[in-house]
C-alpha positions in Angstrom: 36.2 71.3 10.1 32.9 71.2 9.1 30.1 73.3 10.8 27.7 70.5 9.9 25.1 69.7 12.8 25.5 66.3 14.4 22.6 64.0 14.2 22.4 62.8 17.8 20.3 63.3 20.6 21.2 65.0 23.8 18.9 65.1 26.7 18.5 68.2 28.5 17.7 66.4 31.8 20.5 66.4 34.4 22.2 63.0 34.9 21.2 60.9 37.7 23.3 57.7 38.5 20.7 56.5 41.1 17.9 56.4 38.6 16.3 53.2 38.0 15.4 52.1 34.6 12.1 50.1 34.1 12.9 46.7 32.5 10.6 44.8 30.3 9.7 41.1 31.4 11.8 39.8 28.5 14.8 41.8 29.6 14.5 40.8 33.3 14.4 37.2 32.2 17.7 37.7 30.3 19.5 39.4 32.9 18.6 36.8 35.6 19.2 33.9 33.4 22.3 31.9 34.2 25.1 31.0 31.6 23.8 27.6 31.2 20.4 28.9 30.5 21.6 31.6 28.0 23.7 28.8 26.3 20.7 26.5 25.9 18.4 29.1 24.5 20.9 29.9 21.8 21.4 26.3 21.1 17.9 25.3 20.9 17.5 27.9 18.1 20.0 25.8 16.0 18.3 22.6 14.7 21.2 21.1 13.3 22.9 21.5 16.5 20.1 19.7 18.5 19.9 17.0 15.9 23.8 16.4 16.0 23.7 16.4 19.7 21.1 13.7 19.5 23.1 11.6 17.3 26.1 11.9 19.5 24.2 10.8 22.5 23.0 7.6 20.5 26.7 7.0 19.4 27.7 7.1 23.3 25.1 5.1 24.5 25.7 2.5 21.6 29.4 2.5 22.9 28.6 2.3 26.6 26.1 -0.8 25.8 28.3 -2.5 23.0 28.5 -5.8 24.8 24.7 -5.9 24.9 24.2 -4.7 21.4 26.9 -6.8 19.7 25.5 -9.6 17.9 28.5 -12.1 18.9 30.1 -12.8 22.0 33.9 -12.3 22.4 34.8 -16.1 22.7 32.7 -17.0 19.4 34.6 -19.7 17.7 
């Protein structure tokens, strides 16, 4: 065993489980956010993911509107 002193802080105040910790506005915003909001905030930080999502959205719209986008009719001779 080593007699070396540990480098950590121990408070001399008694523990009070009912004490309320003051939150910063940023912490409060994070704690009150829904899972969808947290996911959207993380996704928005990744530009490649946002661009890829927009490309996928265009592909899906073209697939849905394929009859109007297609240059030829189905019964073209």
